[in-house]
C-alpha positions in Angstrom: -1.8 -10.3 -0.6 -3.5 -13.7 -0.4 -6.6 -14.4 -2.5 -9.0 -17.2 -1.7 -12.0 -18.8 -3.4 -14.4 -16.7 -1.3 -13.4 -13.8 -3.5 -11.8 -12.1 -0.5 -8.3 -10.7 -0.4 -6.2 -10.8 2.7 -3.4 -8.3 3.3 -0.6 -10.0 5.2 2.3 -8.0 6.8 5.1 -8.9 9.2 3.9 -11.2 12.1 0.7 -12.1 10.2 -0.7 -15.6 10.7 -3.6 -17.1 8.6 -4.8 -20.7 8.4 -6.5 -21.6 5.2 -7.6 -24.7 3.2 -5.1 -25.3 0.5 -7.8 -25.9 -2.0 -9.2 -22.4 -1.3 -6.1 -20.6 -2.3 -6.4 -18.8 -5.7 -3.1 -17.0 -5.6 -0.8 -14.7 -3.7 1.3 -11.7 -4.7 3.2 -8.8 -3.3 3.9 -5.2 -4.3 7.5 -5.4 -3.1 10.3 -6.7 -5.2 11.8 -8.8 -2.3 9.6 -10.6 0.2 9.5 -13.8 2.3 7.0 -15.9 4.2 6.8 -19.3 5.8 4.2 -21.7 4.4 3.4 -25.0 6.0 1.0 -27.5 4.6 -0.5 -30.0 7.0 -3.4 -32.4 7.4 -5.8 -32.4 10.4 -8.8 -34.5 11.2 -9.9 -32.3 14.1 -11.3 -28.8 14.2 -8.3 -26.5 14.2 -7.5 -24.4 17.3 -6.9 -21.3 15.3 -9.9 -20.0 13.3 -9.5 -20.3 9.5 -9.6 -17.4 7.1 -8.8 -14.9 9.8 -5.6 -12.8 9.9 -3.9 -12.7 13.3 -1.0 -10.6 14.3 1.3 -12.9 16.4 5.0 -11.9 16.8 7.0 -15.1 17.0 9.3 -15.5 20.1 12.7 -17.1 19.8 11.3 -20.6 20.5 8.6 -20.4 17.9 11.0 -19.0 15.3 13.4 -21.9 16.1 10.7 -24.5 16.1 9.3 -23.4 12.7 12.8 -23.4 11.1 13.4 -26.8 12.7 10.2 -28.1 11.1 11.4 -27.1 7.7 14.7 -28.8 8.2 13.1 -32.0 9.5 10.6 -32.1 6.6 13.4 -31.7 4.1 14.9 -35.0 5.2 11.7 -36.9 4.3 12.4 -39.5 6.9 9.4 -40.9 8.8 10.8 -40.1 12.3 11.8 -36.6 11.1 8.3 -35.9 9.7 6.7 -37.1 13.0 9.0 -34.9 15.0 8.2 -31.9 12.7 4.5 -32.6 13.2 4.9 -32.6 17.0 6.9 -29.4 17.0 4.4 -27.7 14.7 1.5 -28.8 16.9 3.2 -27.3 19.9 3.7 -24.0 18.1 0.1 -23.9 17.1 -0.9 -24.5 20.7 1.2 -21.6 21.8 -0.4 -19.4 19.1 -3.8 -20.4 20.3 -3.0 -19.4 23.8 -1.7 -16.1 22.7 -4.9 -15.4 20.7 -7.1 -16.4 23.6 -5.1 -14.2 26.0 -5.1 -11.3 23.5 -8.9 -11.6 23.0 -9.6 -11.3 26.7 -7.3 -8.3 26.9 -8.8 -6.7 23.8 -12.3 -7.1 25.2 -11.4 -5.0 28.2 -9.7 -2.4 26.0 -12.6 -2.2 23.6 -15.0 -1.5 26.5 -12.8 1.4 27.5 -12.8 2.6 23.9 -16.7 2.5 23.8 -16.8 4.6 27.1 -14.3 7.0 25.6 -16.3 7.4 22.4 -19.5 8.0 24.4 -17.8 10.8 26.4 -16.3 12.4 23.3 -19.0 11.9 20.8 -19.0 15.6 19.8 -15.3 15.5 18.9 -13.7 14.3 15.7 -12.9 10.6 16.4 -10.5 9.0 14.0 -9.7 5.3 14.0 -6.0 5.9 13.8 -6.1 8.3 16.8 -8.1 5.8 18.9 -5.7 3.0 18.0 -2.7 5.1 19.1 -4.5 6.2 22.3 -4.8 2.5 23.3 -1.4 1.5 22.1 -2.6 -0.7 19.3 -1.8 -0.8 15.6 -4.7 0.4 13.5 -5.1 -3.0 11.9 -5.2 -4.8 15.2 -7.5 -2.2 16.6 -10.0 -2.6 13.7 -9.9 -6.4 14.0 -10.4 -6.4 17.8 -13.2 -3.8 17.7 -15.2 -5.6 15.0 -14.7 -8.9 16.7 -16.0 -7.7 20.1 -18.6 -5.1 18.9 -19.8 -6.7 15.6 -19.2 -3.6 13.5 -16.3 -1.5 12.5 -15.2 1.5 14.7 -16.5 4.0 12.0 -19.9 2.2 11.8 -20.2 2.1 15.6 -19.3 5.8 16.0 -21.8 6.9 13.3 -24.6 4.7 14.6 -24.0 5.9 18.2 -24.3 9.5 16.9 -27.5 8.7 14.9 -29.1 7.0 18.0 -28.3 10.1 20.0 -29.7 12.3 17.3 -33.0 10.6 17.4 -33.1 11.0 21.2 -32.4 14.7 20.9 -35.1 15.2 18.2 -37.7 13.4 20.2 -36.9 15.2 23.5 -36.2 18.8 22.6 -36.4 21.4 19.9 -33.0 21.7 18.1 -31.8 23.0 14.8 -30.3 20.5 12.3 -27.1 22.5 12.1 -26.7 22.7 15.8 -27.4 18.9 16.2 -24.9 18.0 13.5 -22.2 20.0 15.3 -23.2 18.7 18.7 -22.8 15.1 17.6 -19.5 15.6 15.8 -20.6 15.3 12.2 -18.4 17.1 9.6 -21.3 19.1 8.2 -25.1 19.2 8.3 -25.5 17.9 4.8 -23.6 14.7 5.6 -25.5 14.3 8.9 -28.9 14.6 7.1 -27.9 12.1 4.4 -26.6 9.6 7.0 -29.7 10.1 9.1 -32.1 9.5 6.2 -30.1 6.4 5.0 -30.3 4.9 8.6 -33.9 5.8 9.5 -35.6 6.2 6.1 -36.6 9.8 6.7 -34.6 13.1 7.1 -34.1 14.5 10.6 -36.4 17.4 9.7 -39.3 14.9 9.9 -38.6 14.3 13.6 -38.0 17.8 14.8 -40.0 18.5 17.9 -42.1 21.6 17.4 -41.6 24.5 19.7 -45.0 25.0 21.3 
């Protein structure tokens, strides 16, 4: 767990990458007894290729693992030429990471559009984030990150808002009971549906029921 001055805590697992300002680091800790990570401090006068304070999942290939270890070995020598070589190697690794992230973002954008279509077709079913992630061969953490990045809200928020928008359409276009509408849109129960509806629109769904003339 990494804690920064923005009062946010970042959970880091295997293959996690995060770029932060050293002065922003408040502390870090782990729940496990044994753990390891690679920490490189560097100075840059340019905008960094990888966005700061964002956790990425980037499995290192053999070259990247070798290059990072080589950087540590070179920096330990403290010779000028070694430090320059380490800087060049680290820059090359960061460039590779940037390309991976860019490639993943394009791929994720296509997947998330498919997810949105799937949600629309299955809105009356129970849709869990973990099941959606498995369906599209993504870890739950990566799925949540990719979805929020491309949609602007979490999967859970998107699903609920999609249901509430549809609920208003149903209420304006036809006579329907609250219990029936709740079930039709996949809410766990009418009480939760009514509460979510009122919180979102300011009025309970009963205020919008079309009268059967």
